[in-house]
C-alpha positions as CSV (number, residue, x, y, z in Angstrom):
1,X,61.8,3.8,-78.1
2,X,58.2,2.5,-77.8
3,X,56.0,1.0,-80.5
4,X,53.0,3.3,-80.9
5,X,49.7,1.9,-82.4
6,X,48.7,3.5,-85.6
7,X,45.2,2.3,-85.3
8,X,43.5,2.2,-81.9
9,X,42.3,-1.3,-80.9
10,X,38.8,0.2,-80.4
11,X,38.6,1.1,-84.1
12,X,39.5,-2.5,-84.9
13,X,36.6,-3.7,-82.7
14,X,34.1,-1.6,-84.7
15,X,35.3,-3.2,-87.9
16,X,34.6,-6.7,-86.5
17,X,31.1,-5.8,-85.6
18,X,30.2,-5.3,-89.3
19,X,30.8,-8.9,-90.3
20,X,28.6,-11.1,-92.5
21,X,26.0,-13.1,-90.5
22,X,26.5,-16.8,-90.0
23,X,24.0,-19.2,-91.3
24,X,24.2,-21.2,-88.0
25,X,20.9,-21.4,-86.2
26,X,20.0,-22.2,-82.7
27,X,17.1,-24.1,-81.2
28,X,13.9,-22.1,-80.4
29,X,13.8,-20.3,-77.0
30,X,11.1,-22.6,-75.8
31,X,13.4,-25.6,-76.2
32,X,16.1,-23.8,-74.2
33,X,13.8,-23.0,-71.4
34,X,12.6,-26.6,-71.3
35,X,16.2,-27.8,-71.2
36,X,17.1,-25.5,-68.4
37,X,14.1,-26.6,-66.4
38,X,15.0,-30.3,-66.9
39,X,18.6,-29.6,-65.8
40,X,17.4,-27.9,-62.6
41,X,14.9,-30.7,-61.9
42,X,17.1,-33.7,-62.6
43,X,20.5,-32.2,-61.5
44,X,19.6,-30.1,-58.5
45,X,22.9,-30.5,-56.7
46,X,25.6,-28.1,-57.8
47,X,29.3,-28.6,-57.1
48,X,30.4,-26.6,-54.0
49,X,32.4,-24.1,-56.0
50,X,29.4,-23.5,-58.3
51,X,27.2,-22.6,-55.4
52,X,29.0,-19.3,-55.1
53,X,27.7,-18.3,-58.6
54,X,24.5,-16.4,-59.0
55,X,21.3,-17.9,-60.2
56,X,21.7,-16.1,-63.6
57,X,25.2,-17.5,-64.0
58,X,24.1,-21.0,-63.2
59,X,21.3,-20.6,-65.8
60,X,24.0,-19.7,-68.4
61,X,26.1,-22.7,-67.3
62,X,23.2,-25.1,-67.7
63,X,23.9,-25.0,-71.4
64,X,27.5,-23.6,-71.6
65,X,28.7,-26.0,-68.9
66,X,28.1,-28.9,-71.4
67,X,31.5,-30.2,-72.7
68,X,31.8,-30.1,-76.4
69,X,29.4,-27.2,-77.0
70,X,30.5,-25.2,-80.0
71,X,29.3,-23.1,-82.9
72,X,30.2,-23.5,-86.6
73,X,31.1,-20.2,-88.1
74,X,30.8,-18.7,-91.6
75,X,34.4,-19.6,-92.5
76,X,33.9,-23.2,-91.5
77,X,35.9,-22.9,-88.2
78,X,34.3,-23.7,-84.9
79,X,34.0,-21.4,-81.8
80,X,34.1,-23.2,-78.5
81,X,31.2,-22.3,-76.3
82,X,32.0,-24.6,-73.3
83,X,32.7,-22.9,-70.0
84,X,34.0,-25.1,-67.2
85,X,31.7,-24.3,-64.4
86,X,34.0,-25.2,-61.6
87,X,36.9,-23.2,-63.0
88,X,34.7,-20.2,-63.7
89,X,33.4,-20.2,-60.1
90,X,37.0,-20.2,-58.8
91,X,38.2,-17.5,-61.2
92,X,38.5,-13.8,-60.4
93,X,35.8,-13.2,-63.0
94,X,33.4,-15.4,-61.1
95,X,32.6,-12.4,-58.9
96,X,31.3,-10.3,-61.7
97,X,29.4,-13.1,-63.4
98,X,28.7,-13.8,-67.0
99,X,27.0,-10.4,-67.7
100,X,30.1,-8.6,-66.5
101,X,31.8,-9.3,-69.8
102,X,28.8,-10.3,-71.9
103,X,26.6,-7.3,-71.3
104,X,25.4,-7.4,-74.9
105,X,23.6,-10.7,-74.3
106,X,19.8,-10.5,-73.6
107,X,18.9,-13.7,-71.6
108,X,15.3,-13.4,-72.8
109,X,16.3,-13.7,-76.4
110,X,19.3,-16.0,-76.1
111,X,20.4,-17.9,-78.1
112,X,19.6,-15.7,-81.1
113,X,18.7,-17.3,-84.4
114,X,21.9,-15.9,-85.9
115,X,25.1,-14.1,-84.8
116,X,27.4,-11.8,-86.6
117,X,30.6,-13.9,-86.3
118,X,32.7,-14.6,-89.3
119,X,35.7,-16.2,-87.7
120,X,36.9,-17.2,-84.2
121,X,39.9,-14.9,-84.5
122,X,37.7,-11.9,-85.4
123,X,35.4,-12.7,-82.4
124,X,38.3,-13.0,-80.0
125,X,39.7,-9.6,-81.1
126,X,36.3,-8.0,-80.8
127,X,35.8,-9.5,-77.4
128,X,38.9,-7.8,-76.1
129,X,36.9,-4.6,-75.9
130,X,35.3,-6.1,-72.7
131,X,38.7,-6.3,-71.1
132,X,39.2,-2.6,-71.5
133,X,36.3,-1.9,-69.1
134,X,38.3,-3.1,-66.1
135,X,41.9,-3.4,-67.4
136,X,42.3,-0.2,-69.4
137,X,45.9,0.4,-68.1
138,X,47.0,-3.1,-69.1
139,X,45.4,-2.8,-72.5
140,X,47.3,0.5,-73.0
141,X,50.6,-1.2,-72.2
142,X,49.7,-4.0,-74.5
143,X,48.9,-1.6,-77.4
144,X,52.6,-0.4,-77.2
145,X,54.0,-4.0,-77.4
146,X,55.4,-6.0,-80.3
147,X,52.4,-8.3,-79.8
148,X,49.9,-5.5,-80.6
149,X,52.1,-4.4,-83.5
150,X,51.9,-7.9,-85.0
151,X,48.1,-8.0,-84.6
152,X,48.0,-4.7,-86.6
153,X,50.0,-6.3,-89.4
154,X,47.4,-9.1,-89.6
155,X,49.5,-11.8,-87.9
156,X,46.9,-14.5,-87.2
157,X,48.8,-16.0,-84.2
158,X,49.9,-12.8,-82.4
159,X,48.6,-13.0,-78.8
160,X,45.6,-10.9,-77.5
161,X,44.2,-10.9,-74.0
162,X,42.4,-14.2,-74.2
163,X,45.4,-16.0,-75.6
164,X,47.3,-15.5,-72.4
165,X,44.4,-15.2,-69.9
166,X,41.7,-17.8,-70.3
167,X,38.7,-15.5,-69.6
168,X,36.7,-18.2,-67.8
169,X,39.5,-19.5,-65.7
170,X,41.6,-16.6,-64.6
171,X,43.3,-17.4,-61.2
172,X,45.1,-14.6,-59.4
173,X,48.9,-14.9,-59.7
174,X,48.6,-18.2,-61.6
175,X,50.6,-17.0,-64.5
176,X,53.5,-16.2,-62.2
177,X,54.2,-19.9,-61.8
178,X,56.3,-21.9,-64.2
179,X,53.7,-24.5,-65.0
180,X,51.1,-21.9,-65.9
181,X,53.3,-19.4,-67.8
182,X,51.3,-18.7,-71.0
183,X,54.4,-17.6,-73.0
184,X,55.3,-21.3,-73.6
185,X,52.2,-21.7,-75.8
186,X,53.9,-19.7,-78.6
187,X,57.6,-19.8,-77.5
188,X,57.8,-23.5,-76.6
189,X,61.4,-24.1,-77.7
190,X,62.6,-21.0,-75.9
191,X,60.7,-22.0,-72.7
192,X,62.2,-25.5,-72.8
193,X,65.6,-24.0,-73.0
194,X,64.8,-21.6,-70.1
195,X,63.8,-24.6,-67.9
196,X,67.4,-25.8,-68.0
197,X,68.8,-22.4,-67.0
198,X,70.0,-21.3,-63.6
199,X,67.0,-19.0,-63.3
200,X,64.4,-21.8,-63.7
201,X,66.3,-24.1,-61.4
202,X,66.4,-21.4,-58.7
203,X,62.7,-20.8,-59.2
204,X,61.9,-24.4,-58.8
205,X,64.2,-24.8,-55.9
206,X,62.4,-22.3,-53.6
207,X,59.0,-20.8,-53.3
208,X,60.7,-17.6,-52.1
209,X,63.0,-17.3,-55.1
210,X,62.9,-14.0,-57.0
211,X,64.6,-15.5,-60.1
212,X,62.9,-14.2,-63.2
213,X,60.4,-15.9,-65.4
214,X,59.5,-14.6,-68.8
215,X,57.7,-11.5,-67.6
216,X,60.5,-10.7,-65.3
217,X,62.8,-9.8,-68.2
218,X,60.3,-9.0,-71.0
219,X,57.5,-7.5,-69.0
220,X,54.0,-9.0,-69.0
221,X,52.1,-6.7,-71.4
222,X,54.5,-4.1,-72.8
223,X,56.7,-6.7,-74.5
224,X,59.3,-4.9,-76.6
225,X,61.3,-6.4,-79.5
226,X,64.9,-7.0,-78.7
227,X,65.9,-4.7,-81.6
228,X,64.9,-1.6,-79.5
229,X,67.2,0.2,-77.1
230,X,69.3,-1.8,-74.7
231,X,67.0,-4.7,-75.0
232,X,67.8,-7.8,-72.9
233,X,71.0,-6.1,-71.4
234,X,68.8,-3.7,-69.6
235,X,66.7,-6.6,-68.2
236,X,69.9,-8.3,-66.9
237,X,71.1,-5.1,-65.2
238,X,67.8,-4.7,-63.5
239,X,68.7,-7.5,-61.1
240,X,72.5,-7.5,-61.6
241,X,73.1,-3.8,-61.1
242,X,76.7,-4.4,-59.8
243,X,77.7,-6.6,-62.8
244,X,79.9,-3.9,-64.4
245,X,81.8,-3.3,-61.2
246,X,82.3,-7.0,-60.6
247,X,83.7,-7.5,-64.1
248,X,86.0,-4.5,-63.9
249,X,88.0,-6.4,-61.2
250,X,89.3,-8.9,-63.7
251,X,88.1,-8.0,-67.3
252,X,90.1,-5.5,-69.2
253,X,88.0,-2.8,-70.9
254,X,84.9,-4.1,-69.1
255,X,82.8,-1.2,-70.2
256,X,83.5,-1.8,-73.9
257,X,82.7,-5.5,-73.5
258,X,79.4,-4.6,-72.0
259,X,78.6,-2.5,-75.0
260,X,79.5,-4.9,-77.7
261,X,79.0,-8.3,-76.1
262,X,75.6,-9.6,-75.0
263,X,75.3,-11.3,-71.6
264,X,74.4,-14.8,-73.0
265,X,77.5,-14.7,-75.3
266,X,79.5,-15.5,-72.1
267,X,76.9,-16.8,-69.7
268,X,75.5,-19.5,-72.1
269,X,78.8,-21.4,-72.5
270,X,77.3,-24.1,-74.6
271,X,75.9,-21.7,-77.2
272,X,77.2,-20.9,-80.6
273,X,78.1,-17.2,-81.1
274,X,77.8,-14.8,-84.0
275,X,78.3,-11.2,-84.8
276,X,75.2,-9.2,-85.6
277,X,75.5,-5.9,-87.4
278,X,72.4,-3.7,-86.8
279,X,71.7,-0.8,-89.2
280,X,71.0,2.3,-87.1
281,X,70.7,5.9,-87.8
282,X,72.6,8.8,-86.2
283,X,70.2,8.7,-83.2
284,X,70.8,5.0,-82.7
285,X,67.4,4.0,-84.0
286,X,67.2,0.8,-86.0
287,X,66.7,1.2,-89.7
288,X,63.4,-0.5,-90.8
289,X,62.7,-2.8,-93.7
290,X,60.4,-0.2,-95.2
291,X,63.4,2.1,-95.6
292,X,65.4,-0.3,-97.7
293,X,64.8,-2.6,-100.6
294,X,64.5,-5.9,-98.8
295,X,64.2,-8.0,-102.0
296,X,67.6,-6.6,-103.0
297,X,69.1,-7.6,-99.7
298,X,67.5,-11.1,-100.0
299,X,68.9,-11.5,-103.4
300,X,72.4,-10.4,-102.3
301,X,72.2,-12.7,-99.3
302,X,71.5,-15.6,-101.6
303,X,74.4,-14.9,-103.9
304,X,76.7,-17.9,-104.1
305,X,75.3,-18.9,-100.7
306,X,77.9,-16.7,-99.0
307,X,75.6,-13.8,-97.9
308,X,76.3,-10.1,-98.2
309,X,79.9,-9.4,-99.1
310,X,82.0,-6.5,-98.0
311,X,81.5,-4.6,-101.3
312,X,77.7,-5.0,-101.2
313,X,77.7,-3.8,-97.6
314,X,79.8,-0.8,-98.4
315,X,77.6,0.1,-101.4
316,X,74.5,-0.2,-99.1
317,X,75.9,2.3,-96.6
318,X,76.9,4.6,-99.4
319,X,73.3,4.6,-100.6
320,X,72.0,5.5,-97.1
321,X,74.7,8.2,-96.6
322,X,74.6,9.8,-100.0
323,X,74.7,13.6,-100.2
324,X,71.5,15.3,-99.3
325,X,70.4,12.7,-96.7
326,X,70.4,13.9,-93.2
327,X,72.1,11.9,-90.5
328,X,74.4,9.0,-91.0
329,X,73.6,5.3,-91.1
330,X,76.1,3.1,-89.4
331,X,76.4,-0.5,-88.3
332,X,76.3,-1.3,-84.6
333,X,78.1,-4.5,-84.0
334,X,77.4,-6.9,-81.2
335,X,78.6,-10.4,-80.3
336,X,75.5,-12.5,-79.6
337,X,74.4,-16.1,-79.5
338,X,72.9,-17.5,-82.7
339,X,69.4,-18.5,-81.6
340,X,66.7,-17.4,-79.1
341,X,66.7,-20.7,-77.2
342,X,70.5,-20.4,-76.7
343,X,70.0,-16.9,-75.3
344,X,67.9,-18.5,-72.5
345,X,70.3,-21.3,-71.6
346,X,72.0,-19.2,-68.9
347,X,74.4,-21.2,-66.7
348,X,75.7,-20.5,-63.2
349,X,78.4,-17.7,-63.2
350,X,81.0,-20.3,-62.3
351,X,80.6,-21.8,-65.8
352,X,80.7,-18.5,-67.7
353,X,83.4,-18.0,-70.3
354,X,86.4,-16.1,-69.1
355,X,89.2,-17.1,-71.4
356,X,90.2,-14.2,-73.6
357,X,91.4,-16.6,-76.4
358,X,87.8,-17.7,-77.0
359,X,87.3,-14.5,-79.0
360,X,90.6,-12.7,-79.2
361,X,92.4,-15.2,-81.5
362,X,92.7,-15.6,-85.2
363,X,90.1,-18.0,-86.7
364,X,87.8,-17.7,-83.6
365,X,84.6,-19.6,-84.0
366,X,82.7,-16.6,-82.7
367,X,83.3,-14.8,-85.9
368,X,82.4,-17.5,-88.4
369,X,78.7,-16.4,-88.4
370,X,77.7,-12.8,-89.3
371,X,74.3,-11.3,-89.8
372,X,73.0,-7.9,-90.9
373,X,69.9,-6.8,-89.0
374,X,67.0,-4.4,-89.7
375,X,63.8,-3.7,-87.8
376,X,60.7,-5.4,-89.2
377,X,57.2,-3.8,-89.5
378,X,56.4,-4.8,-85.9
379,X,59.8,-3.9,-84.6
380,X,61.1,-7.5,-84.7
381,X,64.6,-8.2,-86.1
382,X,64.9,-9.2,-89.7
383,X,68.3,-10.8,-90.3
384,X,70.2,-11.4,-93.5
385,X,73.3,-13.6,-93.7
386,X,76.6,-12.0,-94.4
387,X,80.0,-13.3,-95.3
388,X,82.6,-13.4,-92.4
389,X,84.9,-11.4,-94.6
390,X,82.9,-8.2,-93.9
391,X,84.7,-8.2,-90.5
392,X,88.2,-8.5,-91.9
393,X,88.1,-6.9,-95.3
394,X,89.9,-3.6,-95.9
395,X,86.7,-2.4,-97.7
396,X,84.9,-2.8,-94.4
397,X,87.1,-0.3,-92.5
398,X,84.4,2.3,-92.4
399,X,81.5,-0.1,-92.5
400,X,82.2,-2.0,-89.3
401,X,84.4,0.5,-87.5
402,X,82.1,0.1,-84.5
403,X,83.0,-3.5,-84.0
404,X,86.6,-4.8,-83.7
405,X,88.0,-7.5,-81.6
406,X,91.8,-7.4,-81.2
407,X,93.2,-10.6,-82.6
408,X,89.8,-12.0,-83.7
409,X,88.8,-9.7,-86.5
410,X,92.3,-8.7,-87.8
411,X,92.6,-7.2,-91.3
412,X,95.7,-8.8,-92.7
413,X,96.5,-6.1,-95.1
414,X,96.5,-3.6,-92.3
415,X,99.0,-5.8,-90.4
416,X,101.2,-5.7,-93.5
417,X,100.9,-2.0,-93.8
418,X,101.6,-1.6,-90.1
419,X,104.8,-3.7,-90.4
420,X,105.9,-1.7,-93.4
421,X,105.2,1.6,-91.5
422,X,107.2,0.3,-88.5
423,X,110.1,-0.7,-90.7
424,X,110.0,2.6,-92.5
425,X,110.1,4.4,-89.2
426,X,113.1,2.4,-88.1
427,X,114.8,2.8,-91.4
428,X,115.1,6.6,-91.1
429,X,117.3,6.7,-87.9
430,X,119.2,3.5,-88.8
431,X,119.9,4.9,-92.3
432,X,120.9,8.3,-90.9
433,X,123.4,6.7,-88.5
434,X,124.8,4.4,-91.2
435,X,125.4,7.2,-93.7
436,X,127.1,9.2,-91.0
437,X,129.4,6.4,-90.2
438,X,130.2,5.8,-93.8
439,X,130.8,9.5,-94.5
440,X,133.2,9.8,-91.5
441,X,135.0,6.6,-92.4
442,X,135.7,7.2,-96.1
443,X,135.0,10.7,-97.1
444,X,136.0,13.0,-94.3
445,X,139.7,14.4,-94.8
446,X,141.6,14.3,-91.6
447,X,143.6,17.6,-91.0
448,X,147.3,17.1,-89.9
449,X,147.9,18.0,-86.3
450,X,151.9,18.4,-86.2
451,X,152.1,21.1,-88.9
452,X,155.2,19.5,-90.5
453,X,154.2,19.9,-94.2
454,X,152.5,23.2,-93.7
455,X,154.2,26.2,-95.5
456,X,155.5,28.9,-93.2
457,X,154.0,32.2,-92.9
458,X,150.5,31.4,-94.0
459,X,148.3,29.4,-96.2
460,X,149.9,30.3,-99.5
461,X,152.7,31.9,-101.3
462,X,153.1,35.6,-100.7
463,X,154.3,38.3,-103.1
464,X,157.9,39.5,-102.6
């Protein structure tokens, strides 16, 4: 399942072109020419890297190379206009020059007296159109991602091209290094956790290591939310294709474990675990928040601070599966770690959990935390707290039938009924044998074998 854009990015660019004009003004063109001339006269020696730039680019940098250059916009924010000349000369974009991306700029009339820029965010999104000229395939991948979906919902921090790739300092393969990974700018806590993992240690330990960084598991541009499909499990099997076979040598029902237990649940031994129950339809597609009354769920989740109870969950599923509605909504249960950072604290396989009692025992810590999940507007998971009783209540028999851990999520009343059924089953043959013995012992008349008292000639008197 992929996220498809409802509004093409190009259409958004057109919207940003029709923005109110800023009142910011620039110096007259004559002043700029004089400044450029002075710069060339008094600072004739360019840095070695800058010498590779064209005369036109160096002309641009005579102003934009000044640190601190910025423009105040209509909304009061500032737009940085400084371009580090040495970094731009070394970047992959240095070869195409300034006009390669800023084709709308007329050097003879620059800077203009005004510019249609309302906000820095709007300008950045509109500028992404320039990226399409050379990187159409990458932009197409990005438009299917959770990042693009968040941009379409108006999220002001969702990353666009220039948030991950500094346009004036793009160095080939730089983002493939740990120190330059742009993901950490937004996902700092997760990235810090990753640095302590076996993957990061292997990456730092050898330049030849193929251990994954962020894009190795989540892809670089087509980043999908974990609520979709196999999610991270598919990423793990991409490198560890023999994992199931290796686990089958010692783990009972290994295939079932792979379906209902996430990899970090065992391979992040220091993490706290929880059970997540994802609402999915008959085609295994996540139910979205727009399909359900989220305020009702939130209110239920706050009730007595215990989260959704078994009865509320049962009523919720009955609403989805009422007569006349096609398909069936079910809960797909999965044992996971509780937080994103914990999911990235992967340890060496020698430290992975392998004791069955960790989960398969009454009162297991793994089942103390339960959440109900739906898909948010951008495909991200929206979670609501639930009471642990939803895993062990008789009301939940149909609700959570897809998740059951022997010994860990036991429903006590079922244990009692099972014992009663077993006793009843044993009572029938035992009772039958007992009644047979009693009947034979006390009620069955023994016939004489010697015939001493038996009348002669037959069983009764005969007529003369």
